[in-house]
NUPA-630006 format. One record per atom (N, C-alpha, C, O): residue number from 0; x, y, z; atom name. Coordinates in nm, 4 decimals. Each point is the difference from the previous one (the first is absolute). Layout:
<sites>
site num NUM&u X&v Y&w Z&atomo CA;
...
</sites>
This chain:
<sites>
site num 0&u 20.6172&v -8.3020&w 8.3031&atomo N;
site num 0&u -0.1096&v -0.0410&w -0.0869&atomo CA;
site num 0&u 0.0153&v 0.0709&w -0.1347&atomo C;
site num 0&u 0.0093&v 0.1226&w -0.0051&atomo O;
site num 1&u -0.0066&v -0.1981&w -0.1013&atomo N;
site num 1&u 0.0074&v 0.0558&w -0.1346&atomo CA;
site num 1&u -0.1397&v 0.0079&w -0.0594&atomo C;
site num 1&u -0.0647&v -0.1019&w -0.0243&atomo O;
site num 2&u 0.0199&v 0.2228&w 0.0017&atomo N;
site num 2&u -0.1334&v 0.0236&w -0.0545&atomo CA;
site num 2&u 0.0098&v 0.0083&w -0.1522&atomo C;
site num 2&u 0.0852&v 0.0713&w -0.0532&atomo O;
site num 3&u -0.1717&v -0.1435&w -0.0160&atomo N;
site num 3&u 0.0000&v 0.0073&w -0.1463&atomo CA;
site num 3&u -0.0592&v 0.1339&w -0.0430&atomo C;
site num 3&u -0.0690&v 0.0670&w 0.0768&atomo O;
site num 4&u 0.0972&v -0.0304&w -0.1994&atomo N;
site num 4&u -0.0548&v 0.1244&w -0.0540&atomo CA;
site num 4&u -0.1524&v -0.0042&w 0.0003&atomo C;
site num 4&u -0.0644&v 0.1005&w 0.0301&atomo O;
site num 5&u 0.0065&v -0.2144&w -0.0629&atomo N;
site num 5&u -0.1454&v -0.0150&w -0.0019&atomo CA;
site num 5&u -0.0588&v 0.0183&w 0.1405&atomo C;
site num 5&u -0.1015&v 0.0677&w 0.0167&atomo O;
site num 6&u 0.1652&v -0.1280&w 0.0837&atomo N;
site num 6&u -0.0476&v 0.0152&w 0.1379&atomo CA;
site num 6&u 0.0125&v 0.1440&w 0.0460&atomo C;
site num 6&u -0.0887&v 0.0517&w 0.0680&atomo O;
site num 7&u 0.1997&v 0.0141&w -0.1051&atomo N;
site num 7&u 0.0193&v 0.1400&w 0.0347&atomo CA;
site num 7&u -0.1089&v 0.0866&w -0.0619&atomo C;
site num 7&u -0.0573&v 0.0859&w 0.0670&atomo O;
site num 8&u 0.0289&v -0.1088&w -0.1959&atomo N;
site num 8&u -0.1030&v 0.0783&w -0.0689&atomo CA;
site num 8&u -0.1360&v -0.0210&w 0.0643&atomo C;
site num 8&u -0.0745&v 0.0961&w 0.0192&atomo O;
site num 9&u 0.0412&v -0.2195&w 0.0141&atomo N;
site num 9&u -0.1288&v -0.0276&w 0.0657&atomo CA;
site num 9&u -0.0083&v 0.0701&w 0.1346&atomo C;
site num 9&u -0.1031&v 0.0581&w 0.0340&atomo O;
site num 10&u 0.2119&v -0.0632&w 0.0431&atomo N;
site num 10&u 0.0017&v 0.0647&w 0.1316&atomo CA;
site num 10&u -0.0167&v 0.1506&w -0.0146&atomo C;
site num 10&u -0.0743&v 0.0619&w 0.0763&atomo O;
site num 11&u 0.1427&v -0.0023&w -0.1736&atomo N;
site num 11&u -0.0114&v 0.1449&w -0.0210&atomo CA;
site num 11&u -0.1412&v 0.0398&w -0.0424&atomo C;
site num 11&u -0.0502&v 0.1043&w 0.0421&atomo O;
site num 12&u -0.0143&v -0.1866&w -0.1254&atomo N;
site num 12&u -0.1369&v 0.0294&w -0.0419&atomo CA;
site num 12&u -0.0941&v -0.0020&w 0.1191&atomo C;
site num 12&u -0.0884&v 0.0850&w 0.0106&atomo O;
site num 13&u 0.1061&v -0.1804&w 0.0784&atomo N;
site num 13&u -0.0831&v -0.0066&w 0.1210&atomo CA;
site num 13&u 0.0229&v 0.1251&w 0.0843&atomo C;
site num 13&u -0.0951&v 0.0585&w 0.0516&atomo O;
site num 14&u 0.2222&v -0.0172&w -0.0375&atomo N;
site num 14&u 0.0315&v 0.1197&w 0.0772&atomo CA;
site num 14&u -0.0609&v 0.1252&w -0.0639&atomo C;
site num 14&u -0.0536&v 0.0859&w 0.0700&atomo O;
site num 15&u 0.0622&v -0.0760&w -0.2025&atomo N;
site num 15&u -0.0577&v 0.1157&w -0.0692&atomo CA;
site num 15&u -0.1514&v 0.0043&w 0.0132&atomo C;
site num 15&u -0.0576&v 0.1069&w 0.0201&atomo O;
site num 16&u -0.0075&v -0.2231&w -0.0313&atomo N;
site num 16&u -0.1452&v -0.0060&w 0.0180&atomo CA;
site num 16&u -0.0384&v 0.0437&w 0.1408&atomo C;
site num 16&u -0.0975&v 0.0730&w 0.0180&atomo O;
site num 17&u 0.1737&v -0.1173&w 0.0819&atomo N;
site num 17&u -0.0280&v 0.0390&w 0.1384&atomo CA;
site num 17&u 0.0193&v 0.1500&w 0.0197&atomo C;
site num 17&u -0.0789&v 0.0645&w 0.0690&atomo O;
site num 18&u 0.1836&v -0.0091&w -0.1294&atomo N;
site num 18&u 0.0246&v 0.1439&w 0.0122&atomo CA;
site num 18&u -0.1118&v 0.0800&w -0.0658&atomo C;
site num 18&u -0.0467&v 0.0999&w 0.0547&atomo O;
site num 19&u 0.0041&v -0.1451&w -0.1733&atomo N;
site num 19&u -0.1091&v 0.0703&w -0.0693&atomo CA;
site num 19&u -0.1286&v -0.0072&w 0.0815&atomo C;
site num 19&u -0.0718&v 0.0994&w 0.0111&atomo O;
site num 20&u 0.0420&v -0.2161&w 0.0459&atomo N;
site num 20&u -0.1206&v -0.0154&w 0.0818&atomo CA;
site num 20&u 0.0062&v 0.0903&w 0.1232&atomo C;
site num 20&u -0.1006&v 0.0590&w 0.0394&atomo O;
site num 21&u 0.2181&v -0.0488&w 0.0207&atomo N;
site num 21&u 0.0156&v 0.0860&w 0.1182&atomo CA;
site num 21&u -0.0220&v 0.1460&w -0.0358&atomo C;
site num 21&u -0.0652&v 0.0729&w 0.0748&atomo O;
site num 22&u 0.1191&v -0.0292&w -0.1890&atomo N;
site num 22&u -0.0202&v 0.1384&w -0.0426&atomo CA;
site num 22&u -0.1458&v 0.0282&w -0.0313&atomo C;
site num 22&u -0.0526&v 0.1051&w 0.0366&atomo O;
site num 23&u -0.0130&v -0.1988&w -0.1043&atomo N;
site num 23&u -0.1413&v 0.0186&w -0.0325&atomo CA;
site num 23&u -0.0844&v 0.0078&w 0.1264&atomo C;
site num 23&u -0.0905&v 0.0829&w 0.0095&atomo O;
site num 24&u 0.1197&v -0.1691&w 0.0875&atomo N;
site num 24&u -0.0793&v 0.0018&w 0.1230&atomo CA;
site num 24&u 0.0270&v 0.1258&w 0.0817&atomo C;
site num 24&u -0.0844&v 0.0423&w 0.0790&atomo O;
site num 25&u 0.2012&v 0.0170&w -0.0977&atomo N;
site num 25&u 0.0315&v 0.1247&w 0.0697&atomo CA;
site num 25&u -0.0560&v 0.1211&w -0.0730&atomo C;
site num 25&u 0.0144&v 0.1126&w 0.0477&atomo O;
site num 26&u -0.0783&v -0.1336&w -0.1630&atomo N;
site num 26&u -0.0601&v 0.1098&w -0.0744&atomo CA;
site num 26&u 0.0988&v 0.0836&w -0.0779&atomo C;
site num 26&u -0.0320&v 0.1122&w -0.0392&atomo O;
site num 27&u 0.1528&v -0.1645&w 0.0155&atomo N;
site num 27&u 0.1010&v 0.0784&w -0.0699&atomo CA;
site num 27&u -0.0006&v -0.0223&w -0.1511&atomo C;
site num 27&u 0.0700&v 0.0702&w -0.0730&atomo O;
site num 28&u -0.1473&v -0.1659&w 0.0259&atomo N;
site num 28&u -0.0091&v -0.0256&w -0.1440&atomo CA;
site num 28&u -0.1449&v 0.0185&w -0.0425&atomo C;
site num 28&u -0.0897&v -0.0590&w 0.0603&atomo O;
site num 29&u 0.0660&v 0.1379&w -0.1604&atomo N;
site num 29&u -0.1362&v 0.0225&w -0.0487&atomo CA;
site num 29&u -0.0277&v -0.0955&w -0.1154&atomo C;
site num 29&u 0.0826&v -0.0145&w -0.0901&atomo O;
site num 30&u -0.1983&v -0.0505&w 0.0927&atomo N;
site num 30&u -0.0326&v -0.0962&w -0.1044&atomo CA;
site num 30&u 0.0985&v -0.1148&w 0.0040&atomo C;
site num 30&u 0.0568&v -0.0305&w 0.1049&atomo O;
site num 31&u -0.0367&v -0.0325&w -0.2181&atomo N;
site num 31&u 0.0955&v -0.1108&w -0.0006&atomo CA;
site num 31&u 0.1421&v 0.0465&w -0.0288&atomo C;
site num 31&u 0.0936&v -0.0790&w 0.0120&atomo O;
site num 32&u -0.0749&v 0.2059&w -0.0498&atomo N;
site num 32&u 0.1333&v 0.0558&w -0.0173&atomo CA;
site num 32&u 0.0704&v -0.0354&w -0.1294&atomo C;
site num 32&u 0.1108&v 0.0484&w -0.0232&atomo O;
site num 33&u -0.1707&v -0.1317&w -0.0632&atomo N;
site num 33&u 0.0648&v -0.0430&w -0.1233&atomo CA;
site num 33&u -0.0272&v 0.1001&w -0.1119&atomo C;
site num 33&u -0.1121&v 0.0483&w -0.0159&atomo O;
site num 34&u 0.2159&v -0.0181&w -0.0609&atomo N;
site num 34&u -0.0083&v 0.0940&w -0.1113&atomo CA;
site num 34&u 0.0345&v -0.0731&w -0.1301&atomo C;
site num 34&u 0.0687&v -0.1021&w 0.0040&atomo O;
site num 35&u -0.1148&v 0.1521&w -0.1191&atomo N;
site num 35&u 0.0340&v -0.0640&w -0.1283&atomo CA;
site num 35&u 0.1522&v -0.0047&w -0.0190&atomo C;
site num 35&u 0.0697&v 0.0961&w 0.0324&atomo O;
site num 36&u -0.0193&v -0.2066&w -0.0845&atomo N;
site num 36&u 0.1448&v -0.0184&w -0.0163&atomo CA;
site num 36&u 0.0618&v 0.1075&w -0.0885&atomo C;
site num 36&u 0.1185&v 0.0300&w 0.0138&atomo O;
site num 37&u -0.1957&v 0.0277&w -0.1032&atomo N;
site num 37&u 0.0528&v 0.1055&w -0.0879&atomo CA;
site num 37&u 0.0482&v 0.1219&w 0.0786&atomo C;
site num 37&u 0.0846&v 0.0752&w -0.0485&atomo O;
site num 38&u -0.1371&v -0.0551&w 0.1686&atomo N;
site num 38&u 0.0394&v 0.1157&w 0.0802&atomo CA;
site num 38&u 0.1125&v -0.0309&w 0.0986&atomo C;
site num 38&u 0.0360&v 0.0860&w 0.0805&atomo O;
site num 39&u 0.0203&v -0.2069&w -0.0850&atomo N;
site num 39&u 0.1078&v -0.0404&w 0.0912&atomo CA;
site num 39&u 0.1268&v 0.0806&w -0.0266&atomo C;
site num 39&u 0.0223&v 0.0455&w -0.1122&atomo O;
site num 40&u 0.0611&v -0.0277&w 0.2149&atomo N;
site num 40&u 0.1283&v 0.0694&w -0.0213&atomo CA;
site num 40&u 0.0837&v -0.0705&w -0.1063&atomo C;
site num 40&u -0.0038&v -0.1225&w -0.0113&atomo O;
site num 41&u 0.0776&v 0.1984&w -0.0649&atomo N;
site num 41&u 0.0845&v -0.0553&w -0.1061&atomo CA;
site num 41&u 0.1480&v -0.0030&w 0.0404&atomo C;
site num 41&u 0.0843&v -0.0472&w -0.0763&atomo O;
site num 42&u -0.0532&v 0.0972&w 0.1955&atomo N;
site num 42&u 0.1387&v 0.0079&w 0.0444&atomo CA;
site num 42&u 0.0346&v -0.1162&w 0.0930&atomo C;
site num 42&u -0.0563&v -0.1086&w -0.0138&atomo O;
site num 43&u 0.1470&v 0.1297&w 0.1071&atomo N;
site num 43&u 0.0441&v -0.1049&w 0.0923&atomo CA;
site num 43&u -0.0875&v -0.0105&w 0.1256&atomo C;
site num 43&u 0.0296&v -0.0797&w 0.0889&atomo O;
site num 44&u -0.1363&v 0.1588&w -0.0808&atomo N;
site num 44&u -0.0898&v -0.0035&w 0.1153&atomo CA;
site num 44&u -0.0627&v -0.1390&w 0.0134&atomo C;
site num 44&u -0.0500&v -0.0556&w -0.0978&atomo O;
site num 45&u 0.0530&v 0.0003&w 0.2184&atomo N;
site num 45&u -0.0608&v -0.1309&w 0.0237&atomo CA;
site num 45&u -0.1494&v 0.0147&w 0.0280&atomo C;
site num 45&u -0.0434&v 0.0964&w 0.0630&atomo O;
site num 46&u -0.0348&v -0.1938&w -0.1109&atomo N;
site num 46&u -0.1447&v -0.0004&w 0.0223&atomo CA;
site num 46&u -0.0518&v -0.1424&w -0.0100&atomo C;
site num 46&u 0.0700&v -0.0892&w -0.0480&atomo O;
site num 47&u -0.1933&v 0.0679&w 0.0937&atomo N;
site num 47&u -0.0658&v -0.1291&w -0.0151&atomo CA;
site num 47&u -0.0656&v -0.0044&w -0.1372&atomo C;
site num 47&u -0.0630&v 0.0970&w -0.0421&atomo O;
site num 48&u 0.0774&v -0.2082&w -0.0271&atomo N;
site num 48&u -0.0661&v -0.0203&w -0.1285&atomo CA;
site num 48&u -0.0838&v -0.1265&w 0.0102&atomo C;
site num 48&u 0.0426&v -0.0987&w 0.0599&atomo O;
site num 49&u -0.1628&v 0.1017&w -0.1189&atomo N;
site num 49&u -0.0917&v -0.1140&w 0.0077&atomo CA;
site num 49&u -0.0468&v -0.0402&w -0.1392&atomo C;
site num 49&u -0.0127&v 0.0829&w -0.0901&atomo O;
site num 50&u -0.0125&v -0.2127&w 0.0754&atomo N;
site num 50&u -0.0544&v -0.0524&w -0.1248&atomo CA;
site num 50&u -0.1495&v -0.0225&w 0.0173&atomo C;
site num 50&u -0.0519&v 0.0045&w 0.1116&atomo O;
site num 51&u -0.0168&v -0.0286&w -0.2224&atomo N;
site num 51&u -0.1444&v -0.0230&w 0.0042&atomo CA;
site num 51&u -0.0350&v -0.1259&w 0.0798&atomo C;
site num 51&u -0.1100&v -0.0104&w 0.0544&atomo O;
site num 52&u 0.2039&v -0.0857&w -0.0474&atomo N;
site num 52&u -0.0290&v -0.1229&w 0.0752&atomo CA;
site num 52&u 0.0427&v 0.0083&w 0.1461&atomo C;
site num 52&u -0.0012&v -0.1012&w 0.0701&atomo O;
site num 53&u 0.0388&v 0.2205&w -0.0226&atomo N;
site num 53&u 0.0247&v 0.0213&w 0.1421&atomo CA;
site num 53&u 0.1438&v -0.0133&w 0.0467&atomo C;
site num 53&u 0.0261&v 0.0120&w 0.1197&atomo O;
site num 54&u 0.0680&v -0.0363&w -0.2097&atomo N;
site num 54&u 0.1402&v -0.0056&w 0.0419&atomo CA;
site num 54&u 0.0492&v 0.1417&w 0.0279&atomo C;
site num 54&u -0.0352&v 0.0942&w -0.0711&atomo O;
site num 55&u 0.1172&v -0.0802&w 0.1755&atomo N;
site num 55&u 0.0528&v 0.1306&w 0.0388&atomo CA;
site num 55&u 0.1502&v -0.0132&w 0.0204&atomo C;
site num 55&u 0.0467&v -0.0943&w 0.0639&atomo O;
site num 56&u 0.0284&v 0.1890&w -0.1183&atomo N;
site num 56&u 0.1449&v 0.0034&w 0.0171&atomo CA;
site num 56&u 0.0454&v 0.1439&w 0.0169&atomo C;
site num 56&u -0.0713&v 0.0940&w -0.0352&atomo O;
site num 57&u 0.1910&v -0.0786&w 0.0895&atomo N;
site num 57&u 0.0611&v 0.1321&w 0.0094&atomo CA;
site num 57&u 0.0843&v 0.0214&w -0.1247&atomo C;
site num 57&u 0.0802&v -0.0857&w -0.0371&atomo O;
site num 58&u -0.0987&v 0.1997&w -0.0271&atomo N;
site num 58&u 0.0730&v 0.0342&w -0.1222&atomo CA;
site num 58&u 0.0460&v 0.1442&w 0.0062&atomo C;
site num 58&u -0.0448&v 0.0779&w 0.0841&atomo O;
site num 59&u 0.1348&v -0.0441&w -0.1745&atomo N;
site num 59&u 0.0271&v 0.1393&w -0.0335&atomo CA;
site num 59&u -0.0466&v 0.0155&w -0.1441&atomo C;
site num 59&u -0.0140&v -0.0991&w -0.0716&atomo O;
site num 60&u -0.0096&v 0.2201&w 0.0292&atomo N;
site num 60&u -0.0488&v 0.0226&w -0.1350&atomo CA;
site num 60&u 0.0932&v -0.0555&w -0.1059&atomo C;
site num 60&u -0.0450&v -0.0551&w -0.1005&atomo O;
site num 61&u 0.1744&v 0.0696&w 0.1228&atomo N;
site num 61&u 0.0975&v -0.0468&w -0.0985&atomo CA;
site num 61&u -0.0055&v -0.1518&w -0.0145&atomo C;
site num 61&u 0.0070&v -0.0511&w -0.1118&atomo O;
site num 62&u -0.0191&v -0.0212&w 0.2213&atomo N;
site num 62&u -0.0036&v -0.1465&w -0.0033&atomo CA;
site num 62&u -0.1348&v -0.0490&w -0.0529&atomo C;
site num 62&u -0.0048&v -0.0980&w -0.0744&atomo O;
site num 63&u -0.1048&v 0.1649&w 0.1116&atomo N;
site num 63&u -0.1313&v -0.0417&w -0.0489&atomo CA;
site num 63&u -0.0074&v 0.0101&w -0.1518&atomo C;
site num 63&u -0.0606&v -0.0855&w -0.0647&atomo O;
site num 64&u 0.1215&v 0.1889&w 0.0072&atomo N;
site num 64&u 0.0021&v 0.0114&w -0.1464&atomo CA;
site num 64&u 0.0614&v -0.1242&w -0.0634&atomo C;
site num 64&u -0.0479&v -0.0476&w -0.1029&atomo O;
site num 65&u 0.1532&v -0.0048&w 0.1635&atomo N;
site num 65&u 0.0634&v -0.1218&w -0.0511&atomo CA;
site num 65&u -0.0925&v -0.1198&w 0.0186&atomo C;
site num 65&u -0.0161&v -0.0801&w -0.0920&atomo O;
site num 66&u -0.0453&v 0.0668&w 0.2105&atomo N;
site num 66&u -0.0860&v -0.1155&w 0.0303&atomo CA;
site num 66&u -0.1256&v -0.0033&w -0.0865&atomo C;
site num 66&u -0.0573&v -0.1068&w -0.0217&atomo O;
site num 67&u 0.0140&v 0.2220&w -0.0276&atomo N;
site num 67&u -0.1192&v 0.0053&w -0.0833&atomo CA;
site num 67&u 0.0345&v 0.0018&w -0.1490&atomo C;
site num 67&u -0.0889&v 0.0053&w -0.0850&atomo O;
site num 68&u 0.2191&v -0.0099&w 0.0541&atomo N;
site num 68&u 0.0447&v 0.0118&w -0.1381&atomo CA;
site num 68&u -0.0290&v -0.1220&w -0.0855&atomo C;
site num 68&u -0.0061&v -0.1125&w 0.0495&atomo O;
site num 69&u -0.0116&v 0.1362&w -0.1775&atomo N;
site num 69&u -0.0296&v -0.1071&w -0.0957&atomo CA;
site num 69&u 0.1192&v -0.0937&w -0.0191&atomo C;
site num 69&u -0.0176&v -0.1156&w -0.0384&atomo O;
site num 70&u 0.1375&v 0.1644&w 0.0648&atomo N;
site num 70&u 0.1190&v -0.0831&w -0.0195&atomo CA;
site num 70&u 0.0331&v -0.0832&w 0.1242&atomo C;
site num 70&u 0.0905&v -0.0833&w -0.0048&atomo O;
site num 71&u -0.1609&v 0.1039&w 0.1139&atomo N;
site num 71&u 0.0239&v -0.0765&w 0.1230&atomo CA;
site num 71&u -0.0652&v -0.1372&w -0.0128&atomo C;
site num 71&u -0.1151&v -0.0088&w -0.0428&atomo O;
site num 72&u 0.1859&v -0.0990&w 0.0789&atomo N;
site num 72&u -0.0601&v -0.1341&w -0.0064&atomo CA;
site num 72&u -0.1294&v -0.0070&w 0.0814&atomo C;
site num 72&u -0.0117&v 0.0636&w 0.1047&atomo O;
site num 73&u -0.0841&v -0.1406&w -0.1531&atomo N;
site num 73&u -0.1313&v -0.0089&w 0.0650&atomo CA;
site num 73&u 0.0091&v -0.0307&w 0.1483&atomo C;
site num 73&u -0.0733&v 0.0592&w 0.0792&atomo O;
site num 74&u 0.1616&v -0.1507&w -0.0392&atomo N;
site num 74&u 0.0063&v -0.0387&w 0.1405&atomo CA;
site num 74&u 0.0562&v 0.1107&w 0.0891&atomo C;
site num 74&u -0.0087&v -0.0106&w 0.1223&atomo O;
site num 75&u 0.0651&v 0.1145&w -0.1789&atomo N;
site num 75&u 0.0517&v 0.1125&w 0.0770&atomo CA;
site num 75&u -0.0889&v 0.1235&w -0.0088&atomo C;
site num 75&u 0.0252&v 0.0989&w 0.0689&atomo O;
site num 76&u -0.1273&v -0.1030&w -0.1513&atomo N;
site num 76&u -0.0866&v 0.1167&w -0.0158&atomo CA;
site num 76&u -0.0888&v 0.0191&w 0.1226&atomo C;
site num 76&u -0.0386&v -0.0966&w 0.0659&atomo O;
site num 77&u 0.0075&v 0.2199&w -0.0371&atomo N;
site num 77&u -0.0907&v 0.0368&w 0.1090&atomo CA;
site num 77&u -0.0974&v 0.1020&w -0.0581&atomo C;
site num 77&u 0.0290&v 0.1196&w -0.0006&atomo O;
site num 78&u -0.1452&v -0.1660&w -0.0485&atomo N;
site num 78&u -0.0944&v 0.0900&w -0.0678&atomo CA;
site num 78&u -0.0800&v 0.0866&w 0.0985&atomo C;
site num 78&u -0.1196&v -0.0208&w 0.0203&atomo O;
site num 79&u 0.1872&v 0.1159&w 0.0387&atomo N;
site num 79&u -0.0643&v 0.0857&w 0.1002&atomo CA;
site num 79&u -0.1116&v 0.0836&w -0.0611&atomo C;
site num 79&u 0.0100&v 0.0471&w -0.1133&atomo O;
site num 80&u -0.1157&v -0.0300&w 0.1906&atomo N;
site num 80&u -0.1125&v 0.0835&w -0.0429&atomo CA;
site num 80&u -0.0197&v 0.1201&w 0.0926&atomo C;
site num 80&u -0.0599&v 0.0998&w -0.0401&atomo O;
site num 81&u 0.1104&v -0.1088&w 0.1645&atomo N;
site num 81&u -0.0193&v 0.1063&w 0.0986&atomo CA;
site num 81&u 0.1247&v 0.0134&w 0.0871&atomo C;
site num 81&u 0.0837&v -0.0900&w 0.0062&atomo O;
site num 82&u -0.0737&v 0.2049&w 0.0609&atomo N;
site num 82&u 0.1115&v 0.0238&w 0.0914&atomo CA;
site num 82&u -0.0471&v 0.0846&w 0.1173&atomo C;
site num 82&u -0.1064&v 0.0615&w -0.0055&atomo O;
site num 83&u 0.1868&v -0.0588&w 0.1121&atomo N;
site num 83&u -0.0205&v 0.0925&w 0.1107&atomo CA;
site num 83&u 0.1331&v 0.0223&w 0.0701&atomo C;
site num 83&u 0.0879&v -0.0860&w -0.0053&atomo O;
site num 84&u -0.0720&v 0.2004&w 0.0709&atomo N;
site num 84&u 0.1254&v 0.0278&w 0.0703&atomo CA;
site num 84&u 0.0221&v -0.1009&w 0.1125&atomo C;
site num 84&u -0.0947&v -0.0582&w 0.0530&atomo O;
site num 85&u 0.2209&v 0.0389&w -0.0181&atomo N;
site num 85&u 0.0296&v -0.0838&w 0.1157&atomo CA;
site num 85&u -0.0511&v 0.0689&w 0.1252&atomo C;
site num 85&u -0.0020&v 0.1229&w 0.0063&atomo O;
site num 86&u -0.0394&v -0.2002&w 0.0938&atomo N;
site num 86&u -0.0429&v 0.0635&w 0.1252&atomo CA;
site num 86&u 0.1193&v 0.0638&w 0.0700&atomo C;
site num 86&u 0.1146&v -0.0387&w -0.0230&atomo O;
site num 87&u -0.1416&v 0.1348&w 0.1069&atomo N;
site num 87&u 0.1047&v 0.0647&w 0.0796&atomo CA;
site num 87&u 0.0507&v -0.1016&w 0.1011&atomo C;
site num 87&u -0.0783&v -0.0721&w 0.0617&atomo O;
site num 88&u 0.2108&v 0.0669&w -0.0452&atomo N;
site num 88&u 0.0544&v -0.0927&w 0.0990&atomo CA;
site num 88&u -0.0378&v 0.0479&w 0.1402&atomo C;
site num 88&u -0.0254&v 0.1189&w 0.0191&atomo O;
site num 89&u 0.0213&v -0.2088&w 0.0788&atomo N;
site num 89&u -0.0376&v 0.0413&w 0.1353&atomo CA;
site num 89&u 0.0888&v 0.1112&w 0.0539&atomo C;
site num 89&u -0.0494&v 0.0898&w 0.0682&atomo O;
site num 90&u 0.1787&v -0.0935&w -0.0969&atomo N;
site num 90&u 0.0912&v 0.1051&w 0.0476&atomo CA;
site num 90&u -0.0349&v 0.1343&w -0.0609&atomo C;
site num 90&u -0.0005&v 0.1007&w 0.0707&atomo O;
site num 91&u -0.0286&v -0.0962&w -0.2000&atomo N;
site num 91&u -0.0324&v 0.1253&w -0.0679&atomo CA;
site num 91&u -0.1308&v 0.0580&w 0.0507&atomo C;
site num 91&u -0.0136&v 0.1217&w 0.0119&atomo O;
site num 92&u -0.0826&v -0.2079&w 0.0179&atomo N;
site num 92&u -0.1307&v 0.0458&w 0.0461&atomo CA;
site num 92&u 0.0031&v 0.0617&w 0.1380&atomo C;
site num 92&u -0.0905&v 0.0751&w 0.0365&atomo O;
site num 93&u 0.1936&v -0.1057&w 0.0410&atomo N;
site num 93&u 0.0077&v 0.0498&w 0.1380&atomo CA;
site num 93&u 0.0800&v 0.1293&w 0.0103&atomo C;
site num 93&u -0.0022&v 0.0657&w 0.1041&atomo O;
site num 94&u 0.0729&v -0.0284&w -0.2110&atomo N;
site num 94&u 0.0788&v 0.1243&w 0.0030&atomo CA;
site num 94&u -0.0916&v 0.1205&w -0.0075&atomo C;
site num 94&u -0.1063&v -0.0042&w -0.0621&atomo O;
site num 95&u 0.1490&v 0.1109&w 0.1261&atomo N;
site num 95&u -0.0798&v 0.1240&w -0.0055&atomo CA;
site num 95&u 0.0723&v 0.1074&w -0.0736&atomo C;
site num 95&u -0.0519&v 0.1107&w -0.0143&atomo O;
</sites>
Protein backbone atom coordinates (compact mmCIF):
# COMPACT_ATOMS: atom_id res chain seq x y z
CA UNK A 1 0.00 0.00 0.00
CA UNK A 2 1.43 3.37 -1.02
CA UNK A 3 0.41 6.06 1.44
CA UNK A 4 0.39 9.65 0.19
CA UNK A 5 2.18 12.32 2.17
CA UNK A 6 -1.19 13.91 3.00
CA UNK A 7 -2.59 10.61 4.31
CA UNK A 8 0.57 10.03 6.34
CA UNK A 9 0.36 13.51 7.87
CA UNK A 10 -3.31 13.03 8.76
CA UNK A 11 -2.58 9.65 10.34
CA UNK A 12 0.31 11.09 12.37
CA UNK A 13 -1.87 13.97 13.60
CA UNK A 14 -4.50 11.51 14.80
CA UNK A 15 -1.78 9.50 16.57
CA UNK A 16 -0.33 12.64 18.19
CA UNK A 17 -3.78 13.78 19.36
CA UNK A 18 -4.38 10.34 20.88
CA UNK A 19 -1.00 10.39 22.62
CA UNK A 20 -1.64 13.87 24.02
CA UNK A 21 -5.10 12.83 25.25
CA UNK A 22 -3.63 9.74 26.92
CA UNK A 23 -0.98 11.81 28.70
CA UNK A 24 -3.53 14.37 29.85
CA UNK A 25 -5.85 11.68 31.18
CA UNK A 26 -2.92 10.11 33.02
CA UNK A 27 -2.25 13.46 34.73
CA UNK A 28 1.21 13.86 33.21
CA UNK A 29 0.49 17.15 31.44
CA UNK A 30 -0.50 20.25 33.39
CA UNK A 31 -2.90 22.64 31.68
CA UNK A 32 -2.91 22.46 27.92
CA UNK A 33 0.91 22.30 27.76
CA UNK A 34 1.25 24.90 24.97
CA UNK A 35 3.91 27.60 25.28
CA UNK A 36 4.43 30.81 23.23
CA UNK A 37 6.33 30.06 20.00
CA UNK A 38 8.98 32.63 20.96
CA UNK A 39 10.20 30.24 23.67
CA UNK A 40 10.54 27.23 21.30
CA UNK A 41 13.95 25.56 20.90
CA UNK A 42 16.10 27.16 18.20
CA UNK A 43 18.28 24.09 17.55
CA UNK A 44 17.56 20.66 16.04
CA UNK A 45 15.29 19.60 18.94
CA UNK A 46 11.95 18.29 17.66
CA UNK A 47 8.70 19.67 19.10
CA UNK A 48 5.02 20.12 18.27
CA UNK A 49 4.11 23.48 16.75
CA UNK A 50 0.54 24.78 16.43
CA UNK A 51 -1.12 27.57 14.50
CA UNK A 52 -4.00 29.76 15.67
CA UNK A 53 -6.38 27.78 13.42
CA UNK A 54 -5.48 24.47 15.11
CA UNK A 55 -2.99 22.92 12.69
CA UNK A 56 -0.23 20.95 14.43
CA UNK A 57 3.05 19.71 12.98
CA UNK A 58 6.37 18.40 14.22
CA UNK A 59 9.22 20.86 13.69
CA UNK A 60 12.72 21.63 14.81
CA UNK A 61 13.65 25.21 15.59
CA UNK A 62 15.88 25.48 12.54
CA UNK A 63 13.13 24.31 10.14
CA UNK A 64 10.39 26.38 11.82
CA UNK A 65 12.46 29.53 11.26
CA UNK A 66 12.37 28.76 7.53
CA UNK A 67 8.63 27.93 7.53
CA UNK A 68 7.80 31.21 9.28
CA UNK A 69 10.17 33.27 7.11
CA UNK A 70 9.05 36.15 4.92
CA UNK A 71 10.88 34.68 1.93
CA UNK A 72 9.03 31.34 2.15
CA UNK A 73 6.17 30.98 -0.38
CA UNK A 74 2.73 31.42 1.21
CA UNK A 75 1.66 27.83 0.52
CA UNK A 76 4.68 26.55 2.48
CA UNK A 77 4.42 28.90 5.45
CA UNK A 78 3.39 27.58 8.86
CA UNK A 79 2.50 30.57 11.08
CA UNK A 80 3.02 28.83 14.41
CA UNK A 81 1.85 30.60 17.55
CA UNK A 82 2.55 27.93 20.20
CA UNK A 83 4.72 24.88 20.83
CA UNK A 84 5.14 21.99 23.26
CA UNK A 85 7.69 19.20 23.70
CA UNK A 86 7.05 15.87 22.05
CA UNK A 87 5.56 13.29 24.40
CA UNK A 88 7.86 10.62 25.81
CA UNK A 89 7.80 7.48 23.71
CA UNK A 90 6.30 4.40 25.41
CA UNK A 91 9.74 2.74 25.56
CA UNK A 92 11.35 5.77 27.24
CA UNK A 93 8.54 6.07 29.77
CA UNK A 94 9.03 2.49 30.96
CA UNK A 95 12.79 2.75 31.59
CA UNK A 96 13.96 3.19 35.15
